[in-house]
MMTF fields as JSON, N, C-alpha, C and O atoms, coordinates in Angstrom:
{
  "mmtfVersion": "1.0.0",
  "mmtfProducer": "UNKNOWN",
  "numBonds": 431,
  "numAtoms": 432,
  "numGroups": 108,
  "numChains": 1,
  "numModels": 1,
  "chainsPerModel": [1],
  "groupsPerChain": [108],
  "chainIdList": ["A"],
  "bondAtomList": [4, 2, 8, 6, 12, 10, 16, 14, 20, 18, 24, 22, 28, 26, 32, 30, 36, 34, 40, 38, 44, 42, 48, 46, 52, 50, 56, 54, 60, 58, 64, 62, 68, 66, 72, 70, 76, 74, 80, 78, 84, 82, 88, 86, 92, 90, 96, 94, 100, 98, 104, 102, 108, 106, 112, 110, 116, 114, 120, 118, 124, 122, 128, 126, 132, 130, 136, 134, 140, 138, 144, 142, 148, 146, 152, 150, 156, 154, 160, 158, 164, 162, 168, 166, 172, 170, 176, 174, 180, 178, 184, 182, 188, 186, 192, 190, 196, 194, 200, 198, 204, 202, 208, 206, 212, 210, 216, 214, 220, 218, 224, 222, 228, 226, 232, 230, 236, 234, 240, 238, 244, 242, 248, 246, 252, 250, 256, 254, 260, 258, 264, 262, 268, 266, 272, 270, 276, 274, 280, 278, 284, 282, 288, 286, 292, 290, 296, 294, 300, 298, 304, 302, 308, 306, 312, 310, 316, 314, 320, 318, 324, 322, 328, 326, 332, 330, 336, 334, 340, 338, 344, 342, 348, 346, 352, 350, 356, 354, 360, 358, 364, 362, 368, 366, 372, 370, 376, 374, 380, 378, 384, 382, 388, 386, 392, 390, 396, 394, 400, 398, 404, 402, 408, 406, 412, 410, 416, 414, 420, 418, 424, 422, 428, 426],
  "bondOrderList": [1, 1, 1, 1, 1, 1, 1, 1, 1, 1, 1, 1, 1, 1, 1, 1, 1, 1, 1, 1, 1, 1, 1, 1, 1, 1, 1, 1, 1, 1, 1, 1, 1, 1, 1, 1, 1, 1, 1, 1, 1, 1, 1, 1, 1, 1, 1, 1, 1, 1, 1, 1, 1, 1, 1, 1, 1, 1, 1, 1, 1, 1, 1, 1, 1, 1, 1, 1, 1, 1, 1, 1, 1, 1, 1, 1, 1, 1, 1, 1, 1, 1, 1, 1, 1, 1, 1, 1, 1, 1, 1, 1, 1, 1, 1, 1, 1, 1, 1, 1, 1, 1, 1, 1, 1, 1, 1],
  "groupList": [{"groupName": "MET", "atomNameList": ["N", "CA", "C", "O"], "elementList": ["N", "C", "C", "O"], "formalChargeList": [0, 0, 0, 0], "bondAtomList": [1, 0, 2, 1, 3, 2], "bondOrderList": [1, 1, 2], "singleLetterCode": "M", "chemCompType": "L-PEPTIDE LINKING"}, {"groupName": "LYS", "atomNameList": ["N", "CA", "C", "O"], "elementList": ["N", "C", "C", "O"], "formalChargeList": [0, 0, 0, 0], "bondAtomList": [1, 0, 2, 1, 3, 2], "bondOrderList": [1, 1, 2], "singleLetterCode": "K", "chemCompType": "L-PEPTIDE LINKING"}, {"groupName": "ILE", "atomNameList": ["N", "CA", "C", "O"], "elementList": ["N", "C", "C", "O"], "formalChargeList": [0, 0, 0, 0], "bondAtomList": [1, 0, 2, 1, 3, 2], "bondOrderList": [1, 1, 2], "singleLetterCode": "I", "chemCompType": "L-PEPTIDE LINKING"}, {"groupName": "ASP", "atomNameList": ["N", "CA", "C", "O"], "elementList": ["N", "C", "C", "O"], "formalChargeList": [0, 0, 0, 0], "bondAtomList": [1, 0, 2, 1, 3, 2], "bondOrderList": [1, 1, 2], "singleLetterCode": "D", "chemCompType": "L-PEPTIDE LINKING"}, {"groupName": "VAL", "atomNameList": ["N", "CA", "C", "O"], "elementList": ["N", "C", "C", "O"], "formalChargeList": [0, 0, 0, 0], "bondAtomList": [1, 0, 2, 1, 3, 2], "bondOrderList": [1, 1, 2], "singleLetterCode": "V", "chemCompType": "L-PEPTIDE LINKING"}, {"groupName": "TYR", "atomNameList": ["N", "CA", "C", "O"], "elementList": ["N", "C", "C", "O"], "formalChargeList": [0, 0, 0, 0], "bondAtomList": [1, 0, 2, 1, 3, 2], "bondOrderList": [1, 1, 2], "singleLetterCode": "Y", "chemCompType": "L-PEPTIDE LINKING"}, {"groupName": "ALA", "atomNameList": ["N", "CA", "C", "O"], "elementList": ["N", "C", "C", "O"], "formalChargeList": [0, 0, 0, 0], "bondAtomList": [1, 0, 2, 1, 3, 2], "bondOrderList": [1, 1, 2], "singleLetterCode": "A", "chemCompType": "L-PEPTIDE LINKING"}, {"groupName": "SER", "atomNameList": ["N", "CA", "C", "O"], "elementList": ["N", "C", "C", "O"], "formalChargeList": [0, 0, 0, 0], "bondAtomList": [1, 0, 2, 1, 3, 2], "bondOrderList": [1, 1, 2], "singleLetterCode": "S", "chemCompType": "L-PEPTIDE LINKING"}, {"groupName": "ARG", "atomNameList": ["N", "CA", "C", "O"], "elementList": ["N", "C", "C", "O"], "formalChargeList": [0, 0, 0, 0], "bondAtomList": [1, 0, 2, 1, 3, 2], "bondOrderList": [1, 1, 2], "singleLetterCode": "R", "chemCompType": "L-PEPTIDE LINKING"}, {"groupName": "LEU", "atomNameList": ["N", "CA", "C", "O"], "elementList": ["N", "C", "C", "O"], "formalChargeList": [0, 0, 0, 0], "bondAtomList": [1, 0, 2, 1, 3, 2], "bondOrderList": [1, 1, 2], "singleLetterCode": "L", "chemCompType": "L-PEPTIDE LINKING"}, {"groupName": "PHE", "atomNameList": ["N", "CA", "C", "O"], "elementList": ["N", "C", "C", "O"], "formalChargeList": [0, 0, 0, 0], "bondAtomList": [1, 0, 2, 1, 3, 2], "bondOrderList": [1, 1, 2], "singleLetterCode": "F", "chemCompType": "L-PEPTIDE LINKING"}, {"groupName": "THR", "atomNameList": ["N", "CA", "C", "O"], "elementList": ["N", "C", "C", "O"], "formalChargeList": [0, 0, 0, 0], "bondAtomList": [1, 0, 2, 1, 3, 2], "bondOrderList": [1, 1, 2], "singleLetterCode": "T", "chemCompType": "L-PEPTIDE LINKING"}, {"groupName": "HIS", "atomNameList": ["N", "CA", "C", "O"], "elementList": ["N", "C", "C", "O"], "formalChargeList": [0, 0, 0, 0], "bondAtomList": [1, 0, 2, 1, 3, 2], "bondOrderList": [1, 1, 2], "singleLetterCode": "H", "chemCompType": "L-PEPTIDE LINKING"}, {"groupName": "GLU", "atomNameList": ["N", "CA", "C", "O"], "elementList": ["N", "C", "C", "O"], "formalChargeList": [0, 0, 0, 0], "bondAtomList": [1, 0, 2, 1, 3, 2], "bondOrderList": [1, 1, 2], "singleLetterCode": "E", "chemCompType": "L-PEPTIDE LINKING"}, {"groupName": "ASN", "atomNameList": ["N", "CA", "C", "O"], "elementList": ["N", "C", "C", "O"], "formalChargeList": [0, 0, 0, 0], "bondAtomList": [1, 0, 2, 1, 3, 2], "bondOrderList": [1, 1, 2], "singleLetterCode": "N", "chemCompType": "L-PEPTIDE LINKING"}, {"groupName": "GLN", "atomNameList": ["N", "CA", "C", "O"], "elementList": ["N", "C", "C", "O"], "formalChargeList": [0, 0, 0, 0], "bondAtomList": [1, 0, 2, 1, 3, 2], "bondOrderList": [1, 1, 2], "singleLetterCode": "Q", "chemCompType": "L-PEPTIDE LINKING"}, {"groupName": "CYS", "atomNameList": ["N", "CA", "C", "O"], "elementList": ["N", "C", "C", "O"], "formalChargeList": [0, 0, 0, 0], "bondAtomList": [1, 0, 2, 1, 3, 2], "bondOrderList": [1, 1, 2], "singleLetterCode": "C", "chemCompType": "L-PEPTIDE LINKING"}, {"groupName": "PRO", "atomNameList": ["N", "CA", "C", "O"], "elementList": ["N", "C", "C", "O"], "formalChargeList": [0, 0, 0, 0], "bondAtomList": [1, 0, 2, 1, 3, 2], "bondOrderList": [1, 1, 2], "singleLetterCode": "P", "chemCompType": "L-PEPTIDE LINKING"}],
  "groupTypeList": [0, 1, 2, 1, 2, 3, 3, 3, 4, 5, 6, 2, 7, 8, 8, 9, 1, 5, 2, 3, 8, 3, 5, 10, 4, 9, 10, 3, 11, 2, 7, 12, 12, 10, 13, 2, 12, 14, 12, 7, 15, 2, 3, 14, 11, 5, 16, 9, 11, 2, 17, 5, 14, 11, 9, 3, 0, 8, 11, 9, 13, 5, 4, 5, 8, 11, 8, 11, 11, 13, 2, 3, 14, 2, 9, 10, 13, 2, 13, 14, 3, 14, 1, 9, 2, 13, 7, 11, 13, 8, 5, 8, 6, 15, 7, 15, 10, 14, 3, 7, 9, 13, 3, 0, 10, 1, 8, 7],
  "groupIdList": [1, 2, 3, 4, 5, 6, 7, 8, 9, 10, 11, 12, 13, 14, 15, 16, 17, 18, 19, 20, 21, 22, 23, 24, 25, 26, 27, 28, 29, 30, 31, 32, 33, 34, 35, 36, 37, 38, 39, 40, 41, 42, 43, 44, 45, 46, 47, 48, 49, 50, 51, 52, 53, 54, 55, 56, 57, 58, 59, 60, 61, 62, 63, 64, 65, 66, 67, 68, 69, 70, 71, 72, 73, 74, 75, 76, 77, 78, 79, 80, 81, 82, 83, 84, 85, 86, 87, 88, 89, 90, 91, 92, 93, 94, 95, 96, 97, 98, 99, 100, 101, 102, 103, 104, 105, 106, 107, 108],
  "secStructList": [7, 3, 3, 3, 7, 7, 7, 7, 6, 6, 7, 2, 2, 2, 2, 2, 6, 6, 6, 7, 6, 6, 3, 3, 3, 3, 3, 3, 6, 6, 6, 6, 3, 3, 3, 3, 3, 3, 6, 6, 1, 1, 1, 7, 7, 3, 3, 3, 3, 7, 1, 1, 1, 1, 7, 1, 2, 2, 2, 2, 2, 2, 2, 2, 2, 6, 7, 6, 6, 1, 2, 2, 2, 2, 2, 2, 2, 2, 2, 2, 2, 2, 2, 2, 2, 2, 2, 2, 2, 2, 2, 2, 2, 2, 2, 2, 2, 2, 2, 2, 2, 2, 2, 2, 2, 2, 6, 7],
  "xCoordList": [0.577, 0.162, 0.993, 2.042, 0.305, 1.364, 0.423, -0.797, 0.855, 0.222, 0.935, 2.144, 0.096, 0.474, 0.296, -0.691, 2.18, 2.542, 2.341, 3.2, 1.185, 0.999, 1.597, 1.554, 2.16, 2.591, 3.819, 3.688, 4.762, 5.891, 6.599, 6.445, 7.424, 8.093, 9.089, 9.265, 9.502, 10.398, 9.793, 10.46, 8.48, 7.972, 8.473, 8.205, 9.148, 9.9, 8.708, 8.64, 7.715, 6.639, 6.587, 7.039, 5.978, 5.757, 6.875, 6.726, 8.01, 9.379, 10.057, 11.162, 9.242, 9.557, 9.101, 9.724, 7.561, 7.069, 8.077, 7.857, 8.94, 9.593, 10.8, 11.325, 10.917, 11.74, 11.055, 11.606, 9.691, 9.009, 7.459, 7.216, 6.741, 5.13, 4.371, 3.164, 4.812, 4.095, 4.473, 3.727, 5.56, 6.179, 5.107, 4.478, 5.1, 4.356, 5.144, 5.963, 4.826, 5.536, 4.78, 3.857, 4.974, 4.37, 5.253, 6.346, 4.685, 5.33, 4.725, 3.606, 5.736, 5.46, 5.345, 6.465, 4.443, 4.155, 4.84, 5.402, 4.882, 5.728, 7.13, 7.754, 7.73, 9.207, 9.919, 11.087, 8.967, 9.36, 10.027, 11.131, 9.763, 10.684, 9.7, 8.564, 10.045, 9.547, 9.883, 11.029, 8.878, 8.867, 8.566, 7.634, 9.311, 8.923, 8.313, 8.986, 6.974, 6.534, 6.106, 6.199, 5.504, 5.398, 3.854, 3.485, 3.281, 1.689, 2.147, 1.568, 2.893, 3.054, 3.631, 3.778, 4.042, 4.637, 3.276, 2.185, 3.437, 2.668, 2.536, 3.559, 1.612, 1.628, 1.847, 1.268, 2.941, 3.384, 4.087, 5.047, 3.608, 4.116, 5.471, 6.247, 5.865, 6.971, 8.26, 8.504, 8.965, 10.332, 11.433, 12.306, 11.396, 12.708, 12.115, 10.976, 13.267, 12.847, 14.167, 15.366, 13.621, 14.538, 15.369, 14.752, 16.757, 17.884, 17.712, 18.362, 16.819, 17.249, 15.66, 14.719, 15.694, 14.587, 13.68, 12.85, 14.135, 13.524, 13.234, 14.008, 12.122, 12.594, 12.991, 12.355, 14.061, 14.673, 15.522, 15.208, 16.69, 17.084, 17.874, 18.075, 18.21, 18.92, 18.093, 18.512, 17.007, 16.039, 15.807, 15.975, 15.532, 15.617, 16.724, 16.596, 18.118, 19.466, 19.356, 19.648, 18.9, 18.916, 17.809, 18.08, 16.522, 15.89, 16.338, 16.368, 16.721, 17.077, 18.459, 18.512, 19.533, 20.539, 19.948, 20.64, 18.755, 18.751, 17.549, 16.918, 17.253, 16.843, 17.267, 18.319, 16.889, 17.092, 17.694, 18.165, 17.635, 17.884, 19.54, 20.377, 19.881, 21.31, 22.316, 23.496, 21.503, 22.317, 23.823, 24.684, 24.133, 25.409, 26.311, 27.399, 25.792, 26.821, 27.062, 28.177, 25.896, 25.885, 27.106, 27.938, 26.995, 27.8, 29.731, 30.804, 29.349, 30.906, 31.576, 32.758, 30.691, 31.182, 31.434, 32.443, 30.614, 31.255, 32.238, 33.132, 32.711, 33.975, 34.872, 35.973, 34.803, 35.936, 36.304, 37.422, 35.319, 35.504, 35.96, 36.549, 35.829, 36.256, 37.834, 38.635, 38.309, 39.321, 40.501, 41.712, 39.69, 40.579, 40.65, 41.524, 39.481, 39.924, 40.862, 41.966, 40.714, 41.772, 43.114, 43.959, 43.407, 44.482, 45.166, 46.385, 44.524, 44.536, 45.306, 46.468, 44.407, 44.863, 46.049, 46.671, 46.41, 47.714, 48.655, 49.554, 48.59, 49.575, 49.946, 51.042, 48.708, 48.998, 49.548, 50.451, 49.076, 49.972, 51.321, 52.09, 51.851, 53.262, 53.863, 54.832, 53.325, 53.871, 54.189, 55.192, 53.435, 53.498, 54.644, 55.405, 54.732, 55.724, 57.226, 58.245, 56.979, 58.411, 58.892, 60.054, 57.849, 58.386, 58.554, 59.618, 58.022, 58.876, 60.08, 60.762, 60.402, 61.668, 62.617, 63.801, 62.327, 63.229, 63.835, 64.854, 62.552, 62.937, 63.857, 64.931, 63.511, 63.787, 65.584, 66.35, 65.911, 67.287, 68.005, 69.169, 67.312, 67.976, 68.259, 69.224, 67.551, 67.783, 68.754, 69.268, 69.052, 70.196, 71.644, 72.74],
  "yCoordList": [-1.248, -0.02, 0.935, 0.907, 2.258, 3.716, 4.754, 4.695, 5.457, 6.495, 7.972, 8.166, 8.876, 9.882, 11.072, 11.583, 11.421, 12.22, 14.04, 14.67, 14.554, 15.822, 16.969, 18.15, 16.504, 17.189, 16.372, 15.153, 16.892, 16.148, 17.354, 18.491, 17.088, 17.675, 18.939, 20.062, 18.522, 19.617, 20.229, 20.944, 19.955, 20.414, 19.904, 20.564, 18.823, 18.423, 18.205, 19.013, 17.296, 17.288, 18.54, 18.633, 19.541, 21.083, 21.287, 21.266, 21.486, 22.258, 21.382, 21.7, 20.138, 19.612, 20.206, 20.395, 20.872, 21.548, 23.003, 23.528, 23.342, 24.552, 24.018, 24.748, 22.698, 22.116, 21.718, 21.923, 21.089, 20.667, 20.598, 19.904, 21.334, 21.529, 20.475, 20.59, 19.337, 18.27, 17.046, 16.069, 17.125, 16.146, 16.257, 17.25, 14.799, 14.421, 13.272, 12.645, 13.002, 11.77, 10.953, 11.384, 9.5, 8.595, 7.514, 7.049, 7.251, 6.245, 4.914, 4.495, 4.342, 2.632, 1.714, 1.658, 1.024, 0.363, -0.689, -1.106, -1.25, -2.695, -2.558, -3.362, -1.549, -1.511, -0.486, -0.558, 0.391, 1.312, 2.024, 2.203, 2.68, 3.707, 4.691, 4.328, 5.829, 7.014, 7.1, 6.804, 7.539, 7.358, 8.988, 9.632, 9.424, 10.613, 10.484, 9.922, 11.014, 10.818, 11.983, 12.973, 12.024, 13.409, 13.037, 12.015, 14.088, 14.057, 14.188, 13.498, 14.776, 14.985, 14.04, 14.219, 12.828, 11.724, 11.172, 11.44, 10.29, 9.788, 8.439, 7.924, 7.773, 6.367, 5.585, 4.578, 6.408, 6.067, 7.187, 7.8, 7.366, 8.998, 8.689, 9.631, 7.51, 7.276, 7.857, 7.94, 8.192, 9.0, 8.131, 7.499, 8.105, 7.724, 7.071, 7.141, 6.45, 5.934, 6.719, 6.535, 7.481, 8.371, 6.973, 6.037, 7.109, 6.148, 6.427, 5.781, 7.413, 7.581, 6.99, 6.632, 7.015, 6.4, 7.749, 7.759, 8.678, 10.175, 11.221, 11.349, 11.881, 12.939, 14.429, 15.134, 14.667, 15.778, 16.569, 16.537, 17.284, 18.142, 17.334, 17.627, 16.231, 14.902, 14.848, 15.02, 14.62, 14.312, 15.555, 15.206, 16.635, 17.767, 17.903, 18.312, 17.569, 17.453, 16.414, 16.648, 15.171, 14.099, 14.166, 13.708, 14.68, 14.981, 15.917, 15.648, 17.197, 17.888, 17.332, 17.541, 16.604, 16.134, 15.223, 15.078, 14.466, 13.442, 13.823, 12.889, 15.254, 15.673, 15.823, 16.458, 15.524, 15.255, 16.636, 16.72, 17.605, 19.027, 19.006, 19.807, 18.106, 18.263, 17.286, 17.155, 16.501, 15.337, 15.706, 14.911, 17.107, 17.616, 17.442, 16.889, 17.839, 18.075, 16.528, 16.055, 15.823, 14.53, 13.706, 12.896, 14.078, 13.16, 13.789, 13.324, 14.877, 15.47, 14.952, 14.616, 14.925, 14.0, 12.571, 12.092, 11.882, 10.576, 10.711, 10.173, 11.169, 11.346, 11.818, 11.276, 12.49, 13.075, 11.794, 11.281, 11.435, 10.131, 8.992, 8.173, 8.77, 7.537, 7.86, 6.959, 9.215, 9.457, 9.451, 9.313, 9.665, 9.438, 8.142, 7.799, 7.227, 5.402, 5.305, 4.889, 5.586, 5.236, 5.737, 5.167, 7.028, 7.418, 6.712, 6.859, 6.023, 5.525, 4.255, 3.989, 3.416, 2.076, 2.049, 0.992, 3.109, 3.389, 3.255, 2.433, 4.148, 4.571, 3.244, 2.871, 2.748, 1.414, 0.403, -0.245, -0.006, -0.902, -0.497, -1.431, 0.854, 1.065, 0.742, -0.01, 1.276, 0.979, -0.693, -0.971, -1.433, -2.882, -3.447, -4.34, -2.864, -2.918, -2.551, -3.236, -1.391, -0.999, -1.822, -2.065, -2.125, -2.853, -4.387, -4.869, -5.095, -6.072, -6.259, -7.283, -4.853, -5.003, -4.621, -4.867, -4.061, -3.763, -5.243, -5.558, -5.816, -7.281, -7.968, -8.272, -8.291, -8.574, -8.186, -9.143, -7.357, -6.529, -7.133, -7.525, -7.199, -7.195, -8.915, -9.527, -9.24, -10.991, -11.398, -12.515, -10.15, -10.829, -10.47, -10.75],
  "zCoordList": [-0.133, -0.026, 0.122, 0.764, -0.78, -0.866, 0.014, -0.134, 0.693, 1.275, 0.761, 0.884, 0.23, -0.108, 0.872, 1.402, 0.925, 2.076, 1.646, 1.029, 2.077, 2.113, 2.942, 2.597, 4.072, 5.033, 5.857, 5.973, 6.311, 6.912, 7.61, 7.165, 8.772, 9.72, 9.045, 9.517, 8.149, 7.312, 6.121, 5.372, 5.911, 4.877, 3.507, 2.503, 3.42, 2.18, 1.317, 0.391, 1.377, 0.616, -0.194, -1.335, 0.504, 0.117, -0.99, -2.212, -0.268, -0.872, -2.097, -2.536, -2.671, -3.849, -4.61, -5.655, -4.387, -5.593, -6.247, -7.338, -5.484, -5.733, -7.154, -7.995, -7.0, -7.715, -9.279, -10.36, -9.06, -10.115, -9.241, -8.254, -9.795, -9.154, -9.546, -9.337, -10.131, -10.269, -9.314, -9.246, -8.64, -7.857, -6.608, -6.244, -6.019, -4.951, -4.404, -5.076, -3.023, -2.426, -1.886, -1.195, -2.061, -1.804, -0.688, -1.011, 0.466, 1.326, 1.115, 1.412, 0.527, 0.27, 1.631, 2.138, 2.346, 3.44, 3.444, 4.457, 2.327, 2.005, 2.15, 2.843, 1.52, 1.276, 2.495, 2.877, 2.938, 3.879, 3.317, 3.833, 2.18, 1.315, 0.85, 0.546, 0.783, 0.113, -1.218, -1.559, -2.208, -3.649, -4.126, -3.643, -4.936, -5.423, -6.851, -7.715, -7.172, -8.313, -8.709, -7.983, -10.095, -10.893, -11.646, -12.225, -11.418, -12.485, -13.745, -14.584, -14.056, -15.506, -16.313, -17.522, -15.605, -16.394, -17.031, -16.528, -18.305, -18.868, -18.539, -18.087, -18.637, -18.243, -16.874, -16.465, -16.234, -14.752, -14.049, -14.514, -13.064, -11.842, -11.447, -11.286, -11.268, -10.663, -10.896, -12.1, -10.313, -10.809, -9.849, -10.443, -8.58, -7.855, -6.371, -5.91, -5.846, -4.331, -3.672, -3.886, -2.96, -1.888, -1.04, -0.534, -1.045, -0.238, 1.188, 2.009, 1.578, 3.18, 3.803, 3.095, 5.244, 5.874, 6.548, 7.457, 5.829, 6.476, 5.244, 4.295, 5.381, 4.588, 5.116, 5.9, 4.547, 4.982, 3.692, 2.502, 4.31, 3.201, 1.962, 0.783, 2.751, 1.599, 0.379, -0.766, 0.693, -0.225, -1.267, -2.436, -1.13, -1.766, -2.501, -3.655, -1.95, -2.691, -3.741, -4.914, -3.283, -4.308, -5.293, -6.403, -5.1, -6.064, -7.187, -8.387, -6.523, -7.485, -8.45, -9.662, -7.688, -8.455, -9.363, -10.37, -9.347, -10.17, -11.326, -11.821, -11.743, -12.653, -13.99, -14.072, -14.847, -16.455, -17.026, -18.16, -16.206, -16.637, -15.825, -16.24, -14.749, -14.468, -15.066, -14.743, -16.173, -16.978, -16.997, -16.62, -17.513, -18.238, -16.567, -16.405, -15.923, -14.389, -14.057, -13.834, -14.053, -13.312, -14.498, -14.089, -15.838, -16.753, -16.668, -17.052, -16.043, -15.757, -14.596, -14.517, -13.705, -12.571, -12.659, -12.14, -13.26, -13.581, -14.238, -13.586, -15.301, -16.22, -15.162, -15.263, -14.359, -13.457, -12.587, -12.525, -12.022, -11.101, -11.738, -11.032, -12.838, -13.855, -13.968, -13.716, -14.368, -14.721, -13.571, -13.741, -12.217, -11.246, -10.68, -9.884, -11.199, -10.712, -11.764, -11.413, -13.005, -13.9, -13.993, -14.683, -13.172, -13.079, -11.596, -11.499, -10.54, -9.289, -9.817, -9.513, -10.747, -11.038, -11.995, -12.108, -12.683, -13.482, -12.595, -12.769, -11.357, -10.499, -9.46, -9.044, -9.244, -8.382, -9.155, -8.624, -10.765, -11.519, -11.877, -12.106, -11.993, -12.004, -10.801, -10.699, -9.931, -8.766, -8.226, -7.57, -8.521, -8.441, -9.481, -9.108, -10.848, -11.579, -10.968, -10.884, -10.637, -10.265, -8.869, -8.544, -8.253, -6.748, -7.524, -7.136, -8.264, -8.924, -9.515, -9.487, -10.248, -10.926, -9.807, -10.04, -8.623, -7.679, -6.702, -6.087, -7.018, -6.38, -7.031, -6.511, -8.281, -9.645, -9.441, -9.332, -9.419, -9.193, -7.998, -8.085, -6.914, -5.619, -5.719, -5.263, -6.17, -6.115, -7.006, -7.059, -7.917, -9.229, -8.363, -8.85]
}
């Protein structure tokens, strides 16, 4: 069963409307998660499930950050994270190679 949340302690359900006036919050009593829905979506109003067990400022940040209008920023962050991971892995591989060479020369 899903319950519509029109009011909450931090007024998150109302404040979501500043991001998009068609947003609304449902609480799923089976999974015990909050879901964000949007009236303007065709066929299905579901947008996302909030990964936190309460509605608070993180909810607003999460919803804002996951909007399609933010796709360029999200892709930029993913690219930067991937470059950092790649750089770290390359450094680790180079260090292991250097250590192996040192060990080989020490044994010679």
